Every structure is written in C-alpha cells, then in structure tokens.
C-alpha positions as a Markdown table, in Angstrom:
| # | Residue | x | y | z |
|---|---|---|---|---|
| 1 | Met | 0.0 | 0.1 | -0.1 |
| 2 | Ala | 1.4 | 3.4 | -1.1 |
| 3 | Asp | 2.1 | 5.9 | 1.6 |
| 4 | Ile | -0.1 | 8.9 | 1.9 |
| 5 | Asp | 1.9 | 12.3 | 1.7 |
| 6 | Pro | -0.3 | 14.7 | 3.8 |
| 7 | Tyr | 1.9 | 17.8 | 2.7 |
| 8 | Gly | 1.7 | 16.8 | -0.9 |
| 9 | Gln | -2.1 | 16.9 | -0.6 |
| 10 | Ile | -2.1 | 20.3 | 0.9 |
| 11 | Gln | 0.2 | 21.7 | -1.9 |
| 12 | Gln | -2.3 | 20.2 | -4.5 |
| 13 | Leu | -5.5 | 21.6 | -3.0 |
| 14 | Thr | -3.9 | 25.2 | -2.1 |
| 15 | Pro | -4.9 | 27.8 | -4.6 |
| 16 | Arg | -2.1 | 29.2 | -6.8 |
| 17 | Pro | -1.5 | 32.0 | -9.5 |
| 18 | Thr | -2.4 | 31.1 | -12.9 |
| 19 | Ser | 0.5 | 30.5 | -15.4 |
| 20 | Ile | 0.8 | 30.1 | -19.2 |
| 21 | Val | 0.5 | 26.5 | -18.9 |
| 22 | Asp | -2.9 | 26.9 | -17.5 |
| 23 | Ala | -3.9 | 29.3 | -20.5 |
| 24 | Ile | -2.6 | 26.7 | -22.9 |
| 25 | Ser | -4.5 | 23.9 | -21.4 |
| 26 | Glu | -7.9 | 25.7 | -21.4 |
| 27 | Thr | -7.4 | 26.8 | -25.1 |
| 28 | Lys | -6.6 | 23.1 | -26.0 |
| 29 | Arg | -9.7 | 21.8 | -24.2 |
| 30 | Ile | -11.9 | 24.4 | -26.0 |
| 31 | Thr | -10.4 | 23.7 | -29.3 |
| 32 | Glu | -11.3 | 19.9 | -28.7 |
| 33 | Ala | -14.7 | 20.7 | -27.8 |
| 34 | Ile | -15.3 | 22.7 | -30.9 |
| 35 | Met | -13.6 | 19.9 | -33.1 |
| 36 | Arg | -15.8 | 17.1 | -31.5 |
| 37 | Ser | -19.1 | 19.2 | -31.7 |
| 38 | Asn | -19.8 | 21.2 | -35.1 |
| 39 | Pro | -21.9 | 23.2 | -34.5 |
| 40 | Leu | -21.4 | 23.3 | -30.9 |
| 41 | Arg | -23.8 | 21.1 | -28.7 |
| 42 | Asn | -26.7 | 23.1 | -27.3 |
| 43 | Ala | -25.5 | 26.3 | -28.8 |
| 44 | Arg | -27.9 | 29.4 | -29.3 |
| 45 | Val | -27.2 | 31.8 | -32.0 |
| 46 | Asp | -29.3 | 35.0 | -32.0 |
| 47 | Asp | -29.4 | 36.9 | -35.3 |
| 48 | Gly | -26.8 | 34.7 | -36.7 |
| 49 | Leu | -25.9 | 33.4 | -40.2 |
| 50 | Met | -24.1 | 30.3 | -41.4 |
| 51 | Val | -22.9 | 30.0 | -44.8 |
| 52 | Trp | -20.9 | 27.2 | -46.5 |
| 53 | Arg | -19.6 | 27.9 | -49.9 |
| 54 | Gly | -18.8 | 24.7 | -51.3 |
| 55 | Asn | -16.7 | 23.9 | -54.3 |
| 56 | Tyr | -19.1 | 25.2 | -56.8 |
| 57 | Ala | -20.4 | 28.0 | -55.0 |
| 58 | Gly | -20.2 | 31.8 | -56.1 |
| 59 | Gly | -19.7 | 35.1 | -54.6 |
| 60 | Gly | -21.4 | 34.9 | -51.3 |
| 61 | Gln | -25.0 | 35.6 | -52.0 |
| 62 | Val | -27.8 | 33.5 | -50.8 |
| 63 | Ser | -28.2 | 31.6 | -54.1 |
| 64 | Asp | -24.4 | 31.3 | -54.5 |
| 65 | Ser | -23.9 | 29.3 | -51.5 |
| 66 | Tyr | -23.8 | 25.6 | -51.1 |
| 67 | Leu | -25.5 | 25.8 | -47.8 |
| 68 | Trp | -27.2 | 29.2 | -46.2 |
| 69 | Ile | -28.9 | 29.2 | -42.8 |
| 70 | Gly | -30.0 | 32.7 | -41.6 |
| 71 | Glu | -31.6 | 35.7 | -42.8 |
| 72 | Phe | -33.9 | 35.9 | -46.1 |
| 73 | Ser | -35.5 | 38.5 | -47.9 |
| 74 | Pro | -38.3 | 39.8 | -48.0 |
| 75 | Ser | -38.7 | 40.8 | -44.5 |
| 76 | Asp | -41.4 | 39.6 | -42.1 |
| 77 | Ala | -43.8 | 42.3 | -42.4 |
| 78 | Ser | -45.4 | 41.6 | -38.9 |
| 79 | Leu | -42.0 | 41.9 | -37.1 |
| 80 | Gly | -40.2 | 44.4 | -39.4 |
| 81 | Lys | -37.2 | 42.2 | -39.7 |
| 82 | Ala | -35.8 | 39.7 | -42.0 |
| 83 | Gln | -37.1 | 36.1 | -41.8 |
| 84 | Arg | -35.1 | 33.0 | -41.0 |
| 85 | Gly | -34.8 | 30.2 | -43.6 |
| 86 | Phe | -32.6 | 27.9 | -45.3 |
| 87 | Leu | -31.3 | 26.9 | -48.7 |
| 88 | Leu | -29.4 | 24.0 | -50.0 |
| 89 | Thr | -27.8 | 23.8 | -53.3 |
| 90 | Arg | -26.0 | 20.9 | -55.2 |
| 91 | Asp | -22.3 | 21.2 | -55.0 |
| 92 | Asp | -21.8 | 20.1 | -58.6 |
| 93 | Pro | -21.3 | 22.1 | -61.9 |
| 94 | Lys | -24.9 | 23.0 | -62.3 |
| 95 | His | -25.2 | 24.2 | -58.8 |
| 96 | Ala | -28.9 | 23.8 | -59.0 |
| 97 | Arg | -31.1 | 24.4 | -55.9 |
| 98 | Ala | -32.2 | 21.5 | -54.2 |
| 99 | Leu | -34.1 | 22.3 | -51.1 |
| 100 | Trp | -35.3 | 25.5 | -49.4 |
| 101 | Met | -37.6 | 26.9 | -46.8 |
| 102 | Tyr | -38.8 | 30.7 | -46.6 |
| 103 | Asp | -41.7 | 32.9 | -47.7 |
| 104 | Pro | -41.0 | 34.8 | -50.9 |
| 105 | Tyr | -44.3 | 36.6 | -50.3 |
| 106 | Ala | -43.9 | 37.9 | -46.8 |
| 107 | Asp | -44.0 | 41.8 | -47.3 |
| 108 | Thr | -47.0 | 42.3 | -49.6 |
| 109 | Ala | -47.7 | 46.1 | -50.7 |
| 110 | Ser | -50.4 | 46.1 | -48.1 |
| 111 | Gly | -48.3 | 44.5 | -45.4 |
| 112 | Ser | -51.2 | 42.6 | -44.3 |
| 113 | Gln | -50.1 | 39.0 | -45.4 |
| 114 | Ser | -48.6 | 37.3 | -42.5 |
| 115 | Leu | -45.4 | 35.1 | -42.8 |
| 116 | Arg | -46.2 | 31.6 | -44.1 |
| 117 | Gln | -43.0 | 29.7 | -44.9 |
| 118 | Thr | -43.2 | 27.0 | -47.6 |
| 119 | Leu | -40.9 | 24.1 | -48.5 |
| 120 | Thr | -39.8 | 23.5 | -51.9 |
| 121 | Met | -37.5 | 20.8 | -53.7 |
| 122 | His | -36.0 | 20.7 | -57.1 |
| 123 | Asp | -34.2 | 18.1 | -59.1 |
| 124 | Ala | -30.7 | 18.3 | -60.4 |
| 125 | Asp | -32.0 | 20.2 | -63.6 |
| 126 | Asp | -33.8 | 22.8 | -61.2 |
| 127 | Lys | -37.3 | 21.4 | -62.1 |
| 128 | Pro | -39.9 | 21.2 | -59.2 |
| 129 | Ile | -40.3 | 17.8 | -57.5 |
| 130 | Leu | -42.4 | 19.3 | -54.5 |
| 131 | Arg | -43.7 | 22.7 | -53.7 |
| 132 | Glu | -45.9 | 23.4 | -50.6 |
| 133 | Ala | -48.9 | 25.5 | -50.8 |
| 134 | Arg | -49.3 | 28.7 | -48.7 |
| 135 | Ala | -52.9 | 27.6 | -48.0 |
| 136 | Gly | -52.0 | 24.1 | -46.9 |
| 137 | Gly | -51.2 | 20.9 | -48.8 |
| 138 | Val | -49.2 | 20.7 | -51.9 |
| 139 | Gln | -48.9 | 23.0 | -54.9 |
| 140 | Phe | -46.9 | 20.7 | -56.9 |
| 141 | Pro | -47.4 | 18.0 | -58.1 |
| 142 | Trp | -51.1 | 18.0 | -58.7 |
| 143 | Ser | -53.0 | 14.8 | -57.8 |
| 144 | Pro | -55.1 | 13.0 | -60.4 |
| 145 | Ile | -58.7 | 12.0 | -59.5 |
| 146 | Pro | -59.7 | 9.5 | -62.3 |
| 147 | Leu | -63.6 | 9.5 | -63.0 |
| 148 | Tyr | -65.4 | 6.2 | -64.0 |
| 149 | Pro | -68.9 | 5.7 | -65.5 |
| 150 | Thr | -71.5 | 4.9 | -63.2 |
| 151 | Gln | -73.6 | 2.7 | -65.7 |
| 152 | Ser | -73.5 | 1.4 | -69.2 |
| 153 | Leu | -73.4 | 4.6 | -71.2 |
| 154 | Phe | -71.6 | 3.5 | -74.2 |
| 155 | Ile | -73.8 | 3.0 | -77.1 |
| 156 | Thr | -73.1 | 3.1 | -81.0 |
| 157 | Val | -74.1 | 6.5 | -82.8 |
| 158 | Ala | -73.7 | 7.8 | -86.1 |
| 159 | Thr | -70.8 | 10.3 | -86.2 |
| 160 | Ser | -70.3 | 11.3 | -89.9 |
| 161 | Gly | -71.6 | 9.6 | -93.0 |
| 162 | Ser | -71.6 | 5.8 | -92.5 |
| 163 | Thr | -69.2 | 6.1 | -89.7 |
| 164 | Thr | -70.2 | 4.9 | -86.3 |
| 165 | Glu | -68.5 | 5.2 | -82.8 |
| 166 | Ser | -69.1 | 4.0 | -79.4 |
| 167 | Met | -69.7 | 7.0 | -77.1 |
| 168 | Pro | -70.7 | 7.7 | -73.5 |
| 169 | Ile | -74.1 | 9.5 | -73.7 |
| 170 | Ile | -76.8 | 11.0 | -71.5 |
| 171 | Pro | -79.1 | 7.9 | -70.9 |
| 172 | Ala | -82.6 | 9.5 | -71.4 |
| 173 | Ala | -85.7 | 8.9 | -73.5 |
| 174 | Ser | -86.6 | 10.2 | -77.0 |
| 175 | Ala | -88.5 | 12.9 | -75.2 |
| 176 | Thr | -87.6 | 15.7 | -73.0 |
| 177 | Asp | -86.1 | 14.2 | -69.7 |
| 178 | Gly | -85.3 | 16.8 | -67.0 |
| 179 | Ala | -84.0 | 14.1 | -64.3 |
| 180 | Thr | -80.5 | 14.8 | -62.8 |
| 181 | Lys | -78.2 | 11.7 | -63.6 |
| 182 | Thr | -75.0 | 10.9 | -62.2 |
| 183 | Leu | -72.8 | 9.7 | -65.3 |
| 184 | Tyr | -69.4 | 9.4 | -63.6 |
| 185 | Arg | -68.0 | 9.1 | -60.3 |
| 186 | Gly | -64.4 | 9.1 | -58.9 |
| 187 | Tyr | -62.3 | 9.1 | -55.6 |
| 188 | Gly | -59.0 | 10.4 | -54.7 |
| 189 | Pro | -56.7 | 12.3 | -52.1 |
| 190 | Met | -57.0 | 16.1 | -51.4 |
| 191 | Thr | -53.3 | 16.9 | -51.5 |
| 192 | Gly | -54.2 | 20.6 | -51.8 |
| 193 | His | -57.3 | 22.7 | -51.0 |
| 194 | Arg | -58.4 | 23.2 | -54.6 |
| 195 | Leu | -60.1 | 20.9 | -57.0 |
| 196 | Arg | -60.3 | 21.3 | -60.6 |
| 197 | Gly | -62.0 | 19.4 | -63.4 |
| 198 | Met | -62.4 | 19.6 | -67.2 |
| 199 | Ile | -65.5 | 18.1 | -68.9 |
| 200 | Asn | -66.0 | 17.7 | -72.7 |
| 201 | Val | -69.7 | 18.1 | -73.7 |
| 202 | Ala | -71.1 | 17.8 | -77.3 |
| 203 | Thr | -74.8 | 18.0 | -78.3 |
| 204 | Thr | -76.8 | 17.6 | -81.4 |
| 205 | Val | -79.2 | 20.3 | -82.8 |
| 206 | Asn | -82.0 | 19.4 | -80.3 |
| 207 | Pro | -80.9 | 19.3 | -76.6 |
| 208 | Thr | -79.7 | 21.7 | -74.0 |
| 209 | Val | -78.0 | 20.1 | -71.1 |
| 210 | Gly | -76.9 | 21.2 | -67.6 |
| 211 | Val | -73.6 | 20.0 | -66.2 |
| 212 | Lys | -72.6 | 20.3 | -62.4 |
| 213 | Leu | -70.2 | 18.5 | -59.9 |
| 214 | Phe | -71.3 | 17.2 | -56.6 |
| 215 | Ile | -68.3 | 17.1 | -54.4 |
| 216 | Ser | -68.0 | 15.4 | -50.9 |
| 217 | Phe | -65.2 | 14.7 | -48.3 |
| 218 | Asn | -64.6 | 12.3 | -45.7 |
| 219 | Asn | -63.1 | 15.1 | -43.2 |
| 220 | Ala | -64.2 | 15.8 | -39.8 |
| 221 | Ala | -66.9 | 18.3 | -40.9 |
| 222 | Gly | -68.2 | 16.0 | -43.8 |
| 223 | Thr | -67.9 | 19.0 | -46.1 |
| 224 | Thr | -70.0 | 18.8 | -49.4 |
| 225 | Arg | -70.6 | 21.2 | -52.1 |
| 226 | Thr | -72.5 | 21.3 | -55.5 |
| 227 | Thr | -70.9 | 23.5 | -58.1 |
| 228 | Val | -72.9 | 26.0 | -60.2 |
| 229 | Glu | -74.6 | 24.2 | -63.1 |
| 230 | Gln | -73.0 | 25.1 | -66.6 |
| 231 | Phe | -75.2 | 24.9 | -69.5 |
| 232 | Val | -74.5 | 23.6 | -73.2 |
| 233 | Gly | -76.8 | 24.5 | -75.9 |
| 234 | Pro | -77.7 | 22.7 | -79.2 |
| 235 | Ser | -75.1 | 21.9 | -81.7 |
| 236 | Ser | -72.2 | 22.5 | -79.3 |
| 237 | Asn | -68.8 | 21.0 | -78.5 |
| 238 | Val | -67.2 | 22.7 | -75.5 |
| 239 | Phe | -64.9 | 22.0 | -72.6 |
| 240 | Leu | -66.3 | 23.0 | -69.2 |
| 241 | Asn | -63.8 | 24.0 | -66.5 |
| 242 | Phe | -64.5 | 23.7 | -62.7 |
| 243 | Asp | -62.2 | 25.1 | -60.2 |
| 244 | Glu | -63.3 | 25.0 | -56.5 |
| 245 | Asp | -61.4 | 26.6 | -53.6 |
| 246 | Phe | -61.8 | 24.8 | -50.3 |
| 247 | Ala | -59.3 | 26.5 | -48.3 |
| 248 | Gly | -59.8 | 26.8 | -44.6 |
| 249 | Leu | -62.6 | 24.0 | -44.6 |
| 250 | Gly | -60.0 | 21.1 | -43.2 |
| 251 | Val | -60.2 | 19.0 | -46.5 |
| 252 | Val | -56.3 | 18.8 | -47.2 |
| 253 | Gly | -55.3 | 15.2 | -46.5 |
| 254 | Ser | -59.0 | 13.8 | -46.7 |
| 255 | Glu | -60.5 | 11.7 | -49.4 |
| 256 | Val | -62.9 | 13.3 | -51.8 |
| 257 | Gln | -65.5 | 11.9 | -54.0 |
| 258 | Val | -66.5 | 13.6 | -57.2 |
| 259 | Gln | -69.9 | 13.1 | -59.0 |
| 260 | Val | -70.5 | 14.4 | -62.7 |
| 261 | Gln | -74.3 | 15.2 | -62.7 |
| 262 | Val | -76.2 | 15.9 | -66.0 |
| 263 | Arg | -79.7 | 16.7 | -67.0 |
| 264 | Leu | -81.5 | 17.6 | -70.0 |
| 265 | Thr | -82.9 | 21.2 | -69.5 |
| 266 | Ala | -84.5 | 22.1 | -73.0 |
| 267 | Gly | -85.3 | 20.5 | -76.3 |
| 268 | Thr | -85.7 | 16.9 | -77.2 |
| 269 | Phe | -83.2 | 14.4 | -76.5 |
| 270 | Lys | -81.1 | 12.8 | -79.3 |
| 271 | Trp | -77.8 | 12.2 | -77.7 |
| 272 | Ser | -75.3 | 14.2 | -75.8 |
| 273 | Phe | -71.7 | 13.2 | -75.5 |
| 274 | Val | -70.2 | 13.7 | -72.1 |
| 275 | Phe | -66.7 | 13.0 | -71.3 |
| 276 | Pro | -64.7 | 14.2 | -68.3 |
| 277 | Met | -61.2 | 14.7 | -69.2 |
| 278 | Leu | -59.8 | 14.4 | -65.4 |
| 279 | Cys | -60.0 | 16.0 | -62.1 |
| 280 | Trp | -57.1 | 17.1 | -60.0 |
| 281 | Ser | -56.5 | 18.4 | -56.3 |
| 282 | Tyr | -53.8 | 20.7 | -55.8 |
| 283 | Gly | -52.7 | 23.7 | -53.6 |
| 284 | Gln | -51.9 | 27.5 | -53.9 |
C-alpha cells in the first residue's frame, strides 16, 4: 500500500496563481470541444448566419452558397425584420437549388399578409419535385382523381356519313327528360385545398344540357358542395372547367368523392356526349 503524503495533498489543494501553462491547457480543451461538436452542442445563436460556400459556390449571395442558414428577404412584415430560413444547393457544376424553406411573399404591398414559410424541392435540372402550398397541402405535383362511368353509357351512334362510334351519352328517353343523372364518379386524395375538373360536352341540334359536380369529403366536418350548373346548348362541342376552392375547411389530407351530374334542360333528346377529361387536387 502506497504511503499518503499529507504535505503533498495540501500543496495540490492550495490555490495558486495561473500561468501560461494553464492558458494553453484551457485553449486546448476549448479547441477539442469545438472539433468534437460542430456546431457546438446546445449552442444558441441570435441573429446569426451560417454559410458554407462549397466547391462550386459563387460570390457569397444566398443563391451562390452551397448551404445558407440565416436571414432571407423579403422581411417579415409583422416583425419588421428579416425572416429566418435555409437554402441548400447541389455542390456540382450545375449548382442547382435542391431544397429551401422561406416565404417569398412575406411583405406584400399592403403589409397585411402574414408570414407563411413553405418548403420547396427541385431536381438536379432545377425542375420542381415538390412545392408546398401557402394555404396548406401541396401546390405541385397535382394529384389526379380519375372518374369512371356509373352505368352502361356507351352506345353506338352515327358520327359522320356511315361512320359509327361507341360513345358515352346521357341515358334519356327520346322525349324531354329533366331528371339529374350521375354519369361519372371518382375518388382520390386531397393533397391541396383546390379541386379542378375539365369536362367535354357535345350536343346535337336538339338538346340543351346542364352539367355540375357534386363534391363530398370524408373530413371531420363531412364537407359537401354542389358547383354552379353550366349549360351547353344545341349543336355545341365545348370544354367546361370547374375550379373550386376549399381553403380553411379542413379538406387537405382527406379523401374526396366527385360526381359528374347531367340533366336535359330544354329541347328533345337525341344524344349528348359527356366525357370528363380528369379531376385534380392541388394547392396554392
């Protein structure tokens, strides 16, 4: 067993003046801590900026940097100071933007638009892969909602001369029939707060038809909407556009059901061609 030196212990615990050796030791400790943790663990940086230029970065602007974390323009209108965000570009010869988050519309002319930062992702050719919508959901890509016939609507009709073609038509009697019929129905996701549809309608010399969409969601409120009816007169071949905004109704992320409803409103029925091109959900 080693002998205990009481005098040596007293010397070790007695305070003494610092020396150059102590300063070097403390500097070494701080440097090693920085090297072990980058950025510093539990660090807090107020009004700070971190820029990594990379091998293919330019002269130091936001878009020139490989990684930029800090202040962005336009300023936050409500705070009157620069907003915080980040931008990551690809460190290759194209130096294309890859991922960023900030609000490019923060300071509108009226100053009434609150800050709403959105996330955007581009591919190596600087083409969009993902764009978050300011009102919720995804601005890009649009999500298709295919529509399918609800009954056997395809019959053979004469198109020109002796040519015939199988077409989807309004299933009505030869006389006036004003009953509303659901010709198509589709289901899909609401990845944004808007719903858009395009429908091709062609009529002969007799009928006038009305076309509308019935839209329902499986969200908490069970939201439904019937669009304004659009009318197509005799001897027409038109494309009808529907674009409905459901911002603030909690439909983003829910499932939507779309019904194409058609009725004969005037004239006598011969045939009317109704074909929905597609429906999409998207954000803005």
